[in-house]
Backbone atoms as SQL, in Angstrom:
CREATE TABLE atoms (id INTEGER PRIMARY KEY, chain TEXT, resi INTEGER, resn TEXT, atom TEXT, x REAL, y REAL, z REAL);
INSERT INTO atoms VALUES
  (1, 'A', 1, 'UNK', 'N', 0.846, -1.170, 0.000),
  (2, 'A', 1, 'UNK', 'CA', 0.000, 0.000, 0.000),
  (3, 'A', 1, 'UNK', 'C', 0.892, 1.234, 0.000),
  (4, 'A', 2, 'UNK', 'N', 0.548, 2.228, -0.820),
  (5, 'A', 2, 'UNK', 'CA', 1.330, 3.446, -0.910),
  (6, 'A', 2, 'UNK', 'C', 1.006, 4.420, 0.204),
  (7, 'A', 3, 'UNK', 'N', 1.767, 5.465, 0.230),
  (8, 'A', 3, 'UNK', 'CA', 1.547, 6.504, 1.233),
  (9, 'A', 3, 'UNK', 'C', 0.357, 7.364, 0.828),
  (10, 'A', 4, 'UNK', 'N', -0.368, 7.850, 1.828),
  (11, 'A', 4, 'UNK', 'CA', -1.445, 8.789, 1.536),
  (12, 'A', 4, 'UNK', 'C', -0.986, 10.181, 1.969),
  (13, 'A', 5, 'UNK', 'N', -1.596, 11.182, 1.379),
  (14, 'A', 5, 'UNK', 'CA', -1.223, 12.568, 1.650),
  (15, 'A', 5, 'UNK', 'C', -2.429, 13.289, 2.238),
  (16, 'A', 6, 'UNK', 'N', -2.207, 13.997, 3.323),
  (17, 'A', 6, 'UNK', 'CA', -3.255, 14.786, 3.959),
  (18, 'A', 6, 'UNK', 'C', -3.045, 16.244, 3.573),
  (19, 'A', 7, 'UNK', 'N', -4.010, 16.805, 2.869),
  (20, 'A', 7, 'UNK', 'CA', -3.895, 18.175, 2.380),
  (21, 'A', 7, 'UNK', 'C', -4.713, 19.136, 3.242),
  (22, 'A', 8, 'UNK', 'N', -4.485, 20.415, 3.028),
  (23, 'A', 8, 'UNK', 'CA', -5.265, 21.438, 3.727),
  (24, 'A', 8, 'UNK', 'C', -6.747, 21.279, 3.397),
  (25, 'A', 9, 'UNK', 'N', -7.047, 20.949, 2.164),
  (26, 'A', 9, 'UNK', 'CA', -8.440, 20.764, 1.742),
  (27, 'A', 9, 'UNK', 'C', -9.095, 19.604, 2.506),
  (28, 'A', 10, 'UNK', 'N', -8.337, 18.525, 2.726),
  (29, 'A', 10, 'UNK', 'CA', -8.850, 17.389, 3.506),
  (30, 'A', 10, 'UNK', 'C', -9.198, 17.827, 4.927),
  (31, 'A', 11, 'UNK', 'N', -8.305, 18.601, 5.532),
  (32, 'A', 11, 'UNK', 'CA', -8.516, 19.052, 6.910),
  (33, 'A', 11, 'UNK', 'C', -9.688, 20.025, 6.970),
  (34, 'A', 12, 'UNK', 'N', -9.794, 20.913, 5.986),
  (35, 'A', 12, 'UNK', 'CA', -10.930, 21.846, 5.941),
  (36, 'A', 12, 'UNK', 'C', -12.249, 21.084, 5.884),
  (37, 'A', 13, 'UNK', 'N', -12.299, 20.059, 5.059),
  (38, 'A', 13, 'UNK', 'CA', -13.515, 19.248, 4.934),
  (39, 'A', 13, 'UNK', 'C', -13.883, 18.627, 6.284),
  (40, 'A', 14, 'UNK', 'N', -12.897, 18.059, 6.947),
  (41, 'A', 14, 'UNK', 'CA', -13.138, 17.458, 8.269),
  (42, 'A', 14, 'UNK', 'C', -13.644, 18.507, 9.253),
  (43, 'A', 15, 'UNK', 'N', -12.991, 19.655, 9.256),
  (44, 'A', 15, 'UNK', 'CA', -13.346, 20.720, 10.194),
  (45, 'A', 15, 'UNK', 'C', -14.780, 21.189, 9.969),
  (46, 'A', 16, 'UNK', 'N', -15.140, 21.445, 8.727),
  (47, 'A', 16, 'UNK', 'CA', -16.482, 21.951, 8.432),
  (48, 'A', 16, 'UNK', 'C', -17.568, 20.901, 8.638),
  (49, 'A', 17, 'UNK', 'N', -17.180, 19.632, 8.677),
  (50, 'A', 17, 'UNK', 'CA', -18.130, 18.564, 8.991),
  (51, 'A', 17, 'UNK', 'C', -18.239, 18.347, 10.501),
  (52, 'A', 18, 'UNK', 'N', -17.487, 19.123, 11.281),
  (53, 'A', 18, 'UNK', 'CA', -17.570, 19.044, 12.736),
  (54, 'A', 18, 'UNK', 'C', -16.566, 18.105, 13.383),
  (55, 'A', 19, 'UNK', 'N', -15.638, 17.585, 12.616),
  (56, 'A', 19, 'UNK', 'CA', -14.647, 16.660, 13.164),
  (57, 'A', 19, 'UNK', 'C', -13.558, 17.424, 13.900),
  (58, 'A', 20, 'UNK', 'N', -13.178, 16.902, 15.050),
  (59, 'A', 20, 'UNK', 'CA', -12.111, 17.524, 15.828),
  (60, 'A', 20, 'UNK', 'C', -10.988, 16.536, 16.134),
  (61, 'A', 21, 'UNK', 'N', -11.155, 15.306, 15.669),
  (62, 'A', 21, 'UNK', 'CA', -10.126, 14.283, 15.834),
  (63, 'A', 21, 'UNK', 'C', -9.940, 13.613, 14.485),
  (64, 'A', 22, 'UNK', 'N', -8.695, 13.451, 14.099),
  (65, 'A', 22, 'UNK', 'CA', -8.374, 12.847, 12.815),
  (66, 'A', 22, 'UNK', 'C', -7.450, 11.663, 13.051),
  (67, 'A', 23, 'UNK', 'N', -7.919, 10.479, 12.699),
  (68, 'A', 23, 'UNK', 'CA', -7.105, 9.273, 12.785),
  (69, 'A', 23, 'UNK', 'C', -6.439, 9.084, 11.430),
  (70, 'A', 24, 'UNK', 'N', -5.123, 8.967, 11.441),
  (71, 'A', 24, 'UNK', 'CA', -4.410, 8.810, 10.178),
  (72, 'A', 24, 'UNK', 'C', -3.545, 7.561, 10.210),
  (73, 'A', 25, 'UNK', 'N', -3.303, 7.010, 9.037),
  (74, 'A', 25, 'UNK', 'CA', -2.462, 5.824, 8.945),
  (75, 'A', 25, 'UNK', 'C', -1.008, 6.208, 9.193),
  (76, 'A', 26, 'UNK', 'N', -0.219, 5.204, 9.512),
  (77, 'A', 26, 'UNK', 'CA', 1.189, 5.475, 9.817),
  (78, 'A', 26, 'UNK', 'C', 1.952, 5.984, 8.601),
  (79, 'A', 27, 'UNK', 'N', 1.433, 5.732, 7.415),
  (80, 'A', 27, 'UNK', 'CA', 2.117, 6.141, 6.193),
  (81, 'A', 27, 'UNK', 'C', 1.642, 7.489, 5.650),
  (82, 'A', 28, 'UNK', 'N', 0.758, 8.157, 6.373),
  (83, 'A', 28, 'UNK', 'CA', 0.219, 9.424, 5.888),
  (84, 'A', 28, 'UNK', 'C', 1.252, 10.541, 6.000),
  (85, 'A', 29, 'UNK', 'N', 1.368, 11.288, 4.927),
  (86, 'A', 29, 'UNK', 'CA', 2.232, 12.466, 4.906),
  (87, 'A', 29, 'UNK', 'C', 1.324, 13.682, 5.089),
  (88, 'A', 30, 'UNK', 'N', 1.617, 14.494, 6.092),
  (89, 'A', 30, 'UNK', 'CA', 0.822, 15.694, 6.354),
  (90, 'A', 30, 'UNK', 'C', 1.533, 16.881, 5.713),
  (91, 'A', 31, 'UNK', 'N', 0.874, 17.497, 4.737),
  (92, 'A', 31, 'UNK', 'CA', 1.468, 18.649, 4.061),
  (93, 'A', 31, 'UNK', 'C', 1.478, 19.860, 4.995),
  (94, 'A', 32, 'UNK', 'N', 2.418, 20.783, 4.791),
  (95, 'A', 32, 'UNK', 'CA', 2.551, 21.936, 5.690),
  (96, 'A', 32, 'UNK', 'C', 1.265, 22.749, 5.866),
  (97, 'A', 33, 'UNK', 'N', 0.525, 22.984, 4.798),
  (98, 'A', 33, 'UNK', 'CA', -0.730, 23.735, 4.909),
  (99, 'A', 33, 'UNK', 'C', -1.742, 23.013, 5.781),
  (100, 'A', 34, 'UNK', 'N', -1.778, 21.695, 5.661),
  (101, 'A', 34, 'UNK', 'CA', -2.677, 20.888, 6.488),
  (102, 'A', 34, 'UNK', 'C', -2.253, 20.968, 7.950),
  (103, 'A', 35, 'UNK', 'N', -0.952, 20.911, 8.195),
  (104, 'A', 35, 'UNK', 'CA', -0.450, 20.978, 9.569),
  (105, 'A', 35, 'UNK', 'C', -0.767, 22.334, 10.194),
  (106, 'A', 36, 'UNK', 'N', -0.632, 23.402, 9.425),
  (107, 'A', 36, 'UNK', 'CA', -0.962, 24.736, 9.941),
  (108, 'A', 36, 'UNK', 'C', -2.425, 24.806, 10.367),
  (109, 'A', 37, 'UNK', 'N', -3.310, 24.272, 9.536),
  (110, 'A', 37, 'UNK', 'CA', -4.741, 24.293, 9.844),
  (111, 'A', 37, 'UNK', 'C', -5.064, 23.394, 11.039),
  (112, 'A', 38, 'UNK', 'N', -4.418, 22.251, 11.117),
  (113, 'A', 38, 'UNK', 'CA', -4.608, 21.345, 12.258),
  (114, 'A', 38, 'UNK', 'C', -4.281, 22.077, 13.554),
  (115, 'A', 39, 'UNK', 'N', -3.175, 22.795, 13.546),
  (116, 'A', 39, 'UNK', 'CA', -2.761, 23.533, 14.749),
  (117, 'A', 39, 'UNK', 'C', -3.715, 24.680, 15.057),
  (118, 'A', 40, 'UNK', 'N', -4.062, 25.459, 14.045),
  (119, 'A', 40, 'UNK', 'CA', -4.903, 26.636, 14.300),
  (120, 'A', 40, 'UNK', 'C', -6.334, 26.253, 14.674),
  (121, 'A', 41, 'UNK', 'N', -6.812, 25.118, 14.190),
  (122, 'A', 41, 'UNK', 'CA', -8.177, 24.676, 14.493),
  (123, 'A', 41, 'UNK', 'C', -8.222, 23.726, 15.690),
  (124, 'A', 42, 'UNK', 'N', -7.073, 23.481, 16.300),
  (125, 'A', 42, 'UNK', 'CA', -6.974, 22.580, 17.461),
  (126, 'A', 42, 'UNK', 'C', -7.565, 21.200, 17.174),
  (127, 'A', 43, 'UNK', 'N', -7.229, 20.667, 16.020),
  (128, 'A', 43, 'UNK', 'CA', -7.664, 19.320, 15.659),
  (129, 'A', 43, 'UNK', 'C', -6.633, 18.335, 16.186),
  (130, 'A', 44, 'UNK', 'N', -7.107, 17.302, 16.847),
  (131, 'A', 44, 'UNK', 'CA', -6.210, 16.279, 17.385),
  (132, 'A', 44, 'UNK', 'C', -5.944, 15.247, 16.300),
  (133, 'A', 45, 'UNK', 'N', -4.673, 14.924, 16.108),
  (134, 'A', 45, 'UNK', 'CA', -4.277, 13.920, 15.126),
  (135, 'A', 45, 'UNK', 'C', -3.735, 12.713, 15.877),
  (136, 'A', 46, 'UNK', 'N', -4.295, 11.553, 15.563),
  (137, 'A', 46, 'UNK', 'CA', -3.852, 10.314, 16.193),
  (138, 'A', 46, 'UNK', 'C', -3.439, 9.349, 15.095),
  (139, 'A', 47, 'UNK', 'N', -2.203, 8.913, 15.163),
  (140, 'A', 47, 'UNK', 'CA', -1.716, 7.923, 14.196),
  (141, 'A', 47, 'UNK', 'C', -2.186, 6.543, 14.651),
  (142, 'A', 48, 'UNK', 'N', -2.718, 5.783, 13.718),
  (143, 'A', 48, 'UNK', 'CA', -3.301, 4.484, 14.047),
  (144, 'A', 48, 'UNK', 'C', -2.282, 3.487, 14.575),
  (145, 'A', 49, 'UNK', 'N', -1.014, 3.717, 14.300),
  (146, 'A', 49, 'UNK', 'CA', 0.012, 2.804, 14.798),
  (147, 'A', 49, 'UNK', 'C', 0.525, 3.216, 16.178),
  (148, 'A', 50, 'UNK', 'N', 0.024, 4.319, 16.705),
  (149, 'A', 50, 'UNK', 'CA', 0.441, 4.802, 18.020),
  (150, 'A', 50, 'UNK', 'C', -0.517, 4.252, 19.075),
  (151, 'A', 51, 'UNK', 'N', -0.223, 3.051, 19.562),
  (152, 'A', 51, 'UNK', 'CA', -1.116, 2.385, 20.513),
  (153, 'A', 51, 'UNK', 'C', -1.355, 3.218, 21.765),
  (154, 'A', 52, 'UNK', 'N', -0.320, 3.860, 22.254),
  (155, 'A', 52, 'UNK', 'CA', -0.444, 4.660, 23.471),
  (156, 'A', 52, 'UNK', 'C', -1.452, 5.795, 23.273),
  (157, 'A', 53, 'UNK', 'N', -1.289, 6.545, 22.206),
  (158, 'A', 53, 'UNK', 'CA', -2.170, 7.680, 21.930),
  (159, 'A', 53, 'UNK', 'C', -3.598, 7.220, 21.648),
  (160, 'A', 54, 'UNK', 'N', -3.730, 6.152, 20.883),
  (161, 'A', 54, 'UNK', 'CA', -5.049, 5.625, 20.545),
  (162, 'A', 54, 'UNK', 'C', -5.781, 5.144, 21.799),
  (163, 'A', 55, 'UNK', 'N', -5.072, 4.426, 22.652),
  (164, 'A', 55, 'UNK', 'CA', -5.691, 3.916, 23.878),
  (165, 'A', 55, 'UNK', 'C', -6.059, 5.064, 24.821),
  (166, 'A', 56, 'UNK', 'N', -5.189, 6.055, 24.946),
  (167, 'A', 56, 'UNK', 'CA', -5.500, 7.210, 25.797),
  (168, 'A', 56, 'UNK', 'C', -6.742, 7.940, 25.311),
  (169, 'A', 57, 'UNK', 'N', -6.846, 8.116, 24.003),
  (170, 'A', 57, 'UNK', 'CA', -8.020, 8.792, 23.446),
  (171, 'A', 57, 'UNK', 'C', -9.278, 7.984, 23.736),
  (172, 'A', 58, 'UNK', 'N', -9.199, 6.683, 23.524),
  (173, 'A', 58, 'UNK', 'CA', -10.361, 5.834, 23.761),
  (174, 'A', 58, 'UNK', 'C', -10.773, 5.847, 25.235),
  (175, 'A', 59, 'UNK', 'N', -9.804, 5.809, 26.128),
  (176, 'A', 59, 'UNK', 'CA', -10.127, 5.863, 27.558),
  (177, 'A', 59, 'UNK', 'C', -10.866, 7.154, 27.891),
  (178, 'A', 60, 'UNK', 'N', -10.416, 8.255, 27.308),
  (179, 'A', 60, 'UNK', 'CA', -11.072, 9.545, 27.536),
  (180, 'A', 60, 'UNK', 'C', -12.518, 9.509, 27.036),
  (181, 'A', 61, 'UNK', 'N', -12.723, 8.934, 25.865),
  (182, 'A', 61, 'UNK', 'CA', -14.068, 8.836, 25.299),
  (183, 'A', 61, 'UNK', 'C', -14.947, 7.925, 26.155),
  (184, 'A', 62, 'UNK', 'N', -14.386, 6.806, 26.608),
  (185, 'A', 62, 'UNK', 'CA', -15.152, 5.888, 27.462),
  (186, 'A', 62, 'UNK', 'C', -15.589, 6.585, 28.745),
  (187, 'A', 63, 'UNK', 'N', -14.662, 7.256, 29.394),
  (188, 'A', 63, 'UNK', 'CA', -14.982, 7.948, 30.644),
  (189, 'A', 63, 'UNK', 'C', -16.026, 9.030, 30.401),
  (190, 'A', 64, 'UNK', 'N', -15.852, 9.775, 29.324),
  (191, 'A', 64, 'UNK', 'CA', -16.803, 10.840, 28.973),
  (192, 'A', 64, 'UNK', 'C', -18.214, 10.280, 28.789),
  (193, 'A', 65, 'UNK', 'N', -18.297, 9.023, 28.352),
  (194, 'A', 65, 'UNK', 'CA', -19.591, 8.392, 28.096),
  (195, 'A', 65, 'UNK', 'C', -20.015, 7.425, 29.195),
  (196, 'A', 66, 'UNK', 'N', -19.331, 7.490, 30.342),
  (197, 'A', 66, 'UNK', 'CA', -19.731, 6.699, 31.499),
  (198, 'A', 66, 'UNK', 'C', -19.337, 5.232, 31.446),
  (199, 'A', 67, 'UNK', 'N', -18.405, 4.872, 30.581),
  (200, 'A', 67, 'UNK', 'CA', -17.950, 3.480, 30.489),
  (201, 'A', 67, 'UNK', 'C', -16.660, 3.363, 31.298),
  (202, 'A', 68, 'UNK', 'N', -16.722, 2.607, 32.394),
  (203, 'A', 68, 'UNK', 'CA', -15.559, 2.503, 33.272),
  (204, 'A', 68, 'UNK', 'C', -14.952, 1.099, 33.292),
  (205, 'A', 69, 'UNK', 'N', -15.580, 0.159, 32.635),
  (206, 'A', 69, 'UNK', 'CA', -15.089, -1.219, 32.594),
  (207, 'A', 69, 'UNK', 'C', -13.909, -1.310, 31.624),
  (208, 'A', 70, 'UNK', 'N', -12.718, -1.613, 32.156),
  (209, 'A', 70, 'UNK', 'CA', -11.512, -1.649, 31.334),
  (210, 'A', 70, 'UNK', 'C', -11.585, -2.719, 30.243),
  (211, 'A', 71, 'UNK', 'N', -12.168, -3.871, 30.567),
  (212, 'A', 71, 'UNK', 'CA', -12.296, -4.936, 29.566),
  (213, 'A', 71, 'UNK', 'C', -13.182, -4.487, 28.409),
  (214, 'A', 72, 'UNK', 'N', -14.251, -3.787, 28.735),
  (215, 'A', 72, 'UNK', 'CA', -15.145, -3.281, 27.697),
  (216, 'A', 72, 'UNK', 'C', -14.424, -2.244, 26.836),
  (217, 'A', 73, 'UNK', 'N', -13.661, -1.365, 27.469),
  (218, 'A', 73, 'UNK', 'CA', -12.898, -0.361, 26.718),
  (219, 'A', 73, 'UNK', 'C', -11.897, -1.033, 25.775),
  (220, 'A', 74, 'UNK', 'N', -11.238, -2.078, 26.256),
  (221, 'A', 74, 'UNK', 'CA', -10.286, -2.797, 25.405),
  (222, 'A', 74, 'UNK', 'C', -10.990, -3.484, 24.238),
  (223, 'A', 75, 'UNK', 'N', -12.174, -4.016, 24.488),
  (224, 'A', 75, 'UNK', 'CA', -12.957, -4.647, 23.418),
  (225, 'A', 75, 'UNK', 'C', -13.353, -3.599, 22.371),
  (226, 'A', 76, 'UNK', 'N', -13.753, -2.429, 22.841),
  (227, 'A', 76, 'UNK', 'CA', -14.102, -1.340, 21.925),
  (228, 'A', 76, 'UNK', 'C', -12.884, -0.955, 21.090),
  (229, 'A', 77, 'UNK', 'N', -11.721, -0.889, 21.732),
  (230, 'A', 77, 'UNK', 'CA', -10.481, -0.566, 21.021),
  (231, 'A', 77, 'UNK', 'C', -10.205, -1.594, 19.926),
  (232, 'A', 78, 'UNK', 'N', -10.384, -2.868, 20.237),
  (233, 'A', 78, 'UNK', 'CA', -10.193, -3.920, 19.235),
  (234, 'A', 78, 'UNK', 'C', -11.147, -3.737, 18.059),
  (235, 'A', 79, 'UNK', 'N', -12.406, -3.438, 18.368),
  (236, 'A', 79, 'UNK', 'CA', -13.398, -3.246, 17.305),
  (237, 'A', 79, 'UNK', 'C', -13.065, -2.031, 16.437),
  (238, 'A', 80, 'UNK', 'N', -12.597, -0.967, 17.071),
  (239, 'A', 80, 'UNK', 'CA', -12.218, 0.232, 16.319),
  (240, 'A', 80, 'UNK', 'C', -11.056, -0.085, 15.385),
  (241, 'A', 81, 'UNK', 'N', -10.049, -0.763, 15.908),
  (242, 'A', 81, 'UNK', 'CA', -8.900, -1.127, 15.068),
  (243, 'A', 81, 'UNK', 'C', -9.338, -1.982, 13.882),
  (244, 'A', 82, 'UNK', 'N', -10.248, -2.913, 14.142),
  (245, 'A', 82, 'UNK', 'CA', -10.735, -3.783, 13.075),
  (246, 'A', 82, 'UNK', 'C', -11.452, -2.963, 12.006),
  (247, 'A', 83, 'UNK', 'N', -12.340, -2.072, 12.436),
  (248, 'A', 83, 'UNK', 'CA', -13.089, -1.244, 11.486),
  (249, 'A', 83, 'UNK', 'C', -12.156, -0.338, 10.688),
  (250, 'A', 84, 'UNK', 'N', -11.180, 0.239, 11.373),
  (251, 'A', 84, 'UNK', 'CA', -10.252, 1.128, 10.678),
  (252, 'A', 84, 'UNK', 'C', -9.396, 0.354, 9.676),
  (253, 'A', 85, 'UNK', 'N', -9.003, -0.856, 10.035),
  (254, 'A', 85, 'UNK', 'CA', -8.200, -1.649, 9.105),
  (255, 'A', 85, 'UNK', 'C', -9.032, -2.073, 7.896),
  (256, 'A', 86, 'UNK', 'N', -10.337, -2.252, 8.100),
  (257, 'A', 86, 'UNK', 'CA', -11.224, -2.590, 6.985),
  (258, 'A', 86, 'UNK', 'C', -11.321, -1.439, 5.986),
  (259, 'A', 87, 'UNK', 'N', -11.060, -0.224, 6.457),
  (260, 'A', 87, 'UNK', 'CA', -11.093, 0.938, 5.567),
  (261, 'A', 87, 'UNK', 'C', -9.824, 1.014, 4.723),
  (262, 'A', 88, 'UNK', 'N', -8.946, 0.050, 4.890),
  (263, 'A', 88, 'UNK', 'CA', -7.747, -0.005, 4.062),
  (264, 'A', 88, 'UNK', 'C', -6.689, 1.010, 4.429),
  (265, 'A', 89, 'UNK', 'N', -6.633, 1.397, 5.695),
  (266, 'A', 89, 'UNK', 'CA', -5.603, 2.331, 6.134),
  (267, 'A', 89, 'UNK', 'C', -5.886, 3.769, 5.768),
  (268, 'A', 90, 'UNK', 'N', -7.105, 4.051, 5.350),
  (269, 'A', 90, 'UNK', 'CA', -7.448, 5.429, 4.991),
  (270, 'A', 90, 'UNK', 'C', -7.637, 6.259, 6.251),
  (271, 'A', 91, 'UNK', 'N', -7.542, 7.555, 6.095),
  (272, 'A', 91, 'UNK', 'CA', -7.702, 8.471, 7.215),
  (273, 'A', 91, 'UNK', 'C', -9.170, 8.584, 7.597),
  (274, 'A', 92, 'UNK', 'N', -9.419, 8.767, 8.886),
  (275, 'A', 92, 'UNK', 'CA', -10.778, 8.833, 9.400),
  (276, 'A', 92, 'UNK', 'C', -10.891, 10.044, 10.316),
  (277, 'A', 93, 'UNK', 'N', -11.942, 10.825, 10.140),
  (278, 'A', 93, 'UNK', 'CA', -12.178, 11.982, 10.997),
  (279, 'A', 93, 'UNK', 'C', -13.423, 11.725, 11.836),
  (280, 'A', 94, 'UNK', 'N', -13.372, 12.142, 13.099),
  (281, 'A', 94, 'UNK', 'CA', -14.519, 11.959, 13.986),
  (282, 'A', 94, 'UNK', 'C', -14.718, 13.208, 14.828),
  (283, 'A', 95, 'UNK', 'N', -15.941, 13.344, 15.348),
  (284, 'A', 95, 'UNK', 'CA', -16.204, 14.420, 16.297),
  (285, 'A', 95, 'UNK', 'C', -15.566, 14.047, 17.613),
  (286, 'A', 96, 'UNK', 'N', -15.191, 15.035, 18.379),
  (287, 'A', 96, 'UNK', 'CA', -14.599, 14.771, 19.691),
  (288, 'A', 96, 'UNK', 'C', -15.679, 14.737, 20.733);
């Protein structure tokens, strides 16, 4: 699989759709204009290969939604990874 490129236009689309978190594949190249917009719009970028960052984000979401069972959170993490891998390593934007 080749590298994907994240452009300013991609980030603008995510932002205007209400997304504040962007999950990107480990091979994604973030262009400078996209990085500037990510910083100025306070969009969180999580690389899918960064287990620590991904797990921390998920724990925050679980707590925010009243889910305190660690086993359940880990199961959700597994399901998210599976769904994201089914997308073929493409970038995914979500609301925070």
